[in-house]
N, C-alpha and C positions, 0 to 999 in steps of 0.2 A: 503493499499500500503506499508508494512513494511517488511523489510528482515533483520534479525539479527540471527546469529547463536545461538542455544539453550544455549550453554556453557556461552556465553557472557550475555544472557538474565538472566541466573539463577544468575551470579554473581552479576548483578545489582538490582536483586529484593531484597525488604525488606518486609518481612511479617509484616502486621499491624494487631495487636489484640486490640480490645476494644479502638480504638482512637477515641476520641469524643471531640466536644467542649461543654462547660458547657450548653450553650442555647438549644442544640438540645435534644429534647426528642420525644418520640413516640407520634405521633398526630393521633387519630383514624379517623378523617374526610379524612386526607391523605390516611391512610391504606383503607379505604372504596373506594376511587378512585382508587387506585393502584389495588385493588383486582377485579376492572373490567375489567382489561386486558383480551383480548381474545387469547387464546392458538390456537384455530381453526383459528381465524382471522389472526394472524400472520404466520400460515402455509400457508393459502390461499395466503397472500400478498407475501410470499416467493416463491411460485409456479408460481404466475403470474409474478413476477420478473424475474425469471429464463427464462419463456416462450418468453419474450420479446426480447431474443438473446444477441447478443455482442454489448454492448452500447459504441462503439468506437467514437471518436470525427467525427462529420460530418454525421453520418450514420443514415439511417431512423430508426434504432433500438433505438438510442439514442433519437431521435426526440419522438418516440412514447412513450418512457418511460417518458420522460417529461410530455406528455400529460396524461399519465397514474397517474403519481403523481398529476397533477392538478385535475384530476377527483376525484383521492381519498380525497384531502382536501375539495373539494365542497361536496362530499357525506358525510362528517362529519359535514357539516353545516357552513364551512368557506366560505365566499362569494367572487365573482371575484374581488372586489376592495381590499381584503386583500392579494391578489396574485399578485406579481410582478415580472418581469424577469430582470436579469442582463446579457446582451448580450455582448459577446467579440469573438474576431477572433484570431486565430493562425493557422499556418501551413496549411492555405488555407481553414480553416473550421470555420464555426459558431457555437458557444456554448452557452448554456444558464444556468445560475444559476436560481434557483426558490426560492423565498422568500416569506414566509408567516408570516404576521405580526399581533399579538395580542396584543391590547394595554392594559396597566395597568392602575389601578385605582387611585395610588398615585403616582408613578413615571414613568409617560407614556412616558417621553423622555429619559429614561434609560432602557437598552435592556440586557436580558439574551438571548444569543444566543445558539440554540441547532443545532448541524449542523453534516453533513457527506456527503460523495460524492455518486452519483449514476453513474458515469461513470465506464466503464470495458475496459480492453484491449483484451486479448487473448481469454477469455471465457465470460460466461454470467455472473460472479463474484456474484454468489448467497451468497457466505460469504463475498466476498470483493468487493462492500460493499452493497449487498442486505441486509444482516444482520442488518447493521446501518440504512439503508432506513427503513425498516419496523419497527423498533425500534422507530425512530423519527416519522413515521406516527403513531405509537399506542400511544405515548405521545400526539401528537396533538389531536388526536381522544378524549383522555380522558380528555384533558384540555379545549376543544373547548368552554364550557360554564361555565368555573370555573373562577370566578375573581382573578386576581392576581395582588398585588401591582406593580410589575414591569412589563414592556412589555415583550413580548418574540417575538423572530425571529426564526422560523423553516427554516433553509436553507438547501436546497439540492444542492451541488455543482458538476460542471462539471469539466472536465479537471484536476482532482486530479491526475490521473495516468500518466499524461504528465508533471509533475513537479508542482503540486499545482496551476495550472493556474487559476481556477476558484476562489478559495479563495483570491489568490494574487491580481487579477482583483477587488474582492469585496472590499478588503481593501483599495487599493490604491485609487479607483473611487467612491466609496459609502462612505464607514468610513471616510477616509479622505477627501472625496470631499463635505461632508455635513458641512454647515456653520451654527453653530458652529459645530465642529467635533462631530460625533456620539459619545455619552455617551453609553458604554458598561460596565454593571456589570461584566460579566464573559462570556467567551466561553466554551460551553460543547461539545466536539467532540465525536462522536460514530463511530468507524471505525474497521470492521472485528470483529464482536462479536458472530460468529456462531459456535466456538468450533470444535471438532472432533467427527466424528460418532464412537460410540464403545468405546469412552473413558469417564472417570467420569469427566464431566464438571461441576465443583461445585465452581469454583473460577472466579472472574474478575478482571482484572487488572486495576487499576485506575492510571492515568498518571498525573504528575505534571511538572512544568516548573523548569528545573535545568540548562538552557542555559542563553546566553547572548542576550539582555540586561538583567542584573541580579536585576534590580530594583523591576521588577514585580514578582519575585520568591517567596518571603515570603508570597505574597498574593494568588499566586497560590497553595503554600503548605496548606494554611489554607482551601482554598476551597476544595482542593483535600481530605483534612482530613474530611471535612463535606459530601463529596460525599460517602467517605468510611463508615461514620456512617449512612447515609441514606440508602445505600446498605445492611447493617446490619438490620437496622430497618425495611424495607419494602420488602424485598426479602429473600430467603433462601440461597443466594450466601455468600460465603467467598470471602475475598478481599486479594489483593496483591498490593504493591505500586510500581510503577516504574517511568521512565521519558518519557516526551513528544519528540515525534520526527516524522518527515517524513509522517504528515498528515495535514489536512486543518486548524488546529488551529495555525500551525507555522508562516503564514504571520501575524496573529492576535498577536503572541507573539513577533516576531520582531518589531511590531507596539507599543509595549508597554501594551497590554491588558493582562488582567488575564485569564488563560486558565486552563482547566482540561480535561480528557477524558477516555473513556472506550476502553479497546482493550482485546481480549481473551486471556486467560491465557496457555491453550493448543491451540499451535498455529498450524493451518493448514500448510500442505505442498503443499496444491493445489491453493494456490493464484497465480493469473496471469497465470493459466493454463485453458485447456479444462475441466478439472476435479474439477473445483470450482463449485460443483454442491450440490444441497440440499442432494443428497443420501450421500454424504461424510461430512455432518456437522450435528449439534444436534438442531433441531428446538425448542426443549423444553428449551435449554439453551438460546436461544434467547427470549423466553418468559420470563424467569426469570430476564434476563437482561434488558428488556423493563420495567418490574415491578420496578426494582432498578433505572432505568434512570427517570420513571415517578415520583417516590418518591422524588428523587433529584431535578427535575424540579421543583415540587410543593414547595419545600423548598426554592430553590435558588430565584425563582419569588416571594415567599412569597405569598401563596394562602390564601385566606380567611378561617379562621378556625372555624368560628361560625356554629350552627346548620342548618343555611340556604344555607350553601354551595351547589352551583349548582341547587339551587331548582328555582321554577317559580319567584320569586322575582327579581332574577338576570336575568333570560331568558326573562320576559316581556318587559325590557328596551333594549333589542337586543344589550346589551354591548354598547350602546351609552354612550360617556362622554364628558365633556367640561372641558378642562384643559388650562393653570394651573388654579387652584383654592385654595387660592385667586389669582386673575390676574389684572394685571395693564393696560397694552395697547392693547395686542393682546391676543384674545381667540382662542384656537384651537378646532374644533368641529371634534370628531372621530364618524363617522356614525355605527362603530360596525358591526353587522350582518344584517343591514337593506340593503336589495338587492334592492336599488333605485338608480336611477339616479338624481332625482330632489327632493328637499325638501326646506320647508320654515324654517327659523330660526328666532325666535324672543326673545327679552329680555323685561321683565315686571318689573316695580318696585313695591315696597311694597303697593302702593296705587292702582295697578292693571293698571297702564297706561303703554301702549305699548311705549317704548323709543328707540327702535331699530327693524327693520324688514328687512331681506335679503332673497331673493329668490337664492338658490344655484342650478345651473343646472350643468348638466354632472358631478356630485359630486364624487370626489375622496374619498378614505378612510378617508383622514385628510384634512380639510379646515380651514383656518385661517382668522379671521375677525378683523377689527380695531375697539375697543371700546374706544379709548382714550378720546373721547369727552364725555363720561358719568361720571358722578358724583360717588364719593367713596359711598359703601352702598351694601345692600343686594338686590338681585334681582332674578328673576326667568327666567331661560333659556328654551326656549320650542322649539323642532324639532318636525315638522309636515310633515306627508306625507299624501297620498290621504287615507289611511287606519290606520296610526298609529300616536300616539302623545307621545313623551317622555319629561317629565319635570324633571329639576334639578335645585337646588340652585345654585346661583353665588355668590361670594362675590368679589367686585371690590375695590382695595385698592388705 
């Protein structure tokens, strides 16, 4: 949802060549994941998004698109408990943001947010913002079984075209409504990355914070520099640097969070019209953008880089984790990809004695238990269902 004259855009662009932080190097395991991106899958998703119609607030088309998104995430292996809705109303319509949460292994309470809007106004919005939607879906598909140190929230916002309604609601009621306030490492927004049919779409614009409040600008500049480097490392795209404006990262920016984003460099003239269609954009460009965005997300969330990345060892524990670890008073259980309503959680000491046993019914993705009465030391935490058993060490301080 962006409108700016071409002359002004050109005057504000600064080409970035070879910008890098010292710590950023090519990581083969990241590239191996990025190279699994599916050009045909992205084209299929763009076609399906277009066929869902005009996704205006409160319409059946918007509700159908939300369900389509849910079905996509579930088909990638995410569980129903990892999917949550943020419901809000305006102008007599009920709208919903969709949030998919993947818990990190080291910093489970700090989030990398990858987001973009799925609502449209006049037309089907295949570029604005079907292109961002399918890019986010592809990142989520590729990272589903990849362990990352930081947690990730994939968020599909509604109400963007009506003035960033969905992202503003999420920030005010969820981010700031969490006690303590939600810890966000960065927000990576992807909006309108479809390019223009018939043009050479070989450059992606990387957006940084240049507005007020200014306290988060330096960190945004650093993160955007990293985004540029990731794009150069893991995709064939060139990069341009611009400023962030008029999309779903702005409520986060105003809230003091660190933001960055992708936006097409060849800007379509069809946004917000009935001609915002697949035929007028470049799906191969979207595929390249998705590769760059996947590499960046792997970097931002600090994916595991050893030789076992994404192999059976991680998949067999179903992404289950217990945190914080070491822990003092309260332990949080993340049931990961286990699609179960009930489980038993036990803690066993070094002598094999069961010191805590708790039946968890109607289990949410995250459940917290009080362990304040347990002595300091090393224990074994065990999550059991009728078919599965996951065991992990726990250190109580």
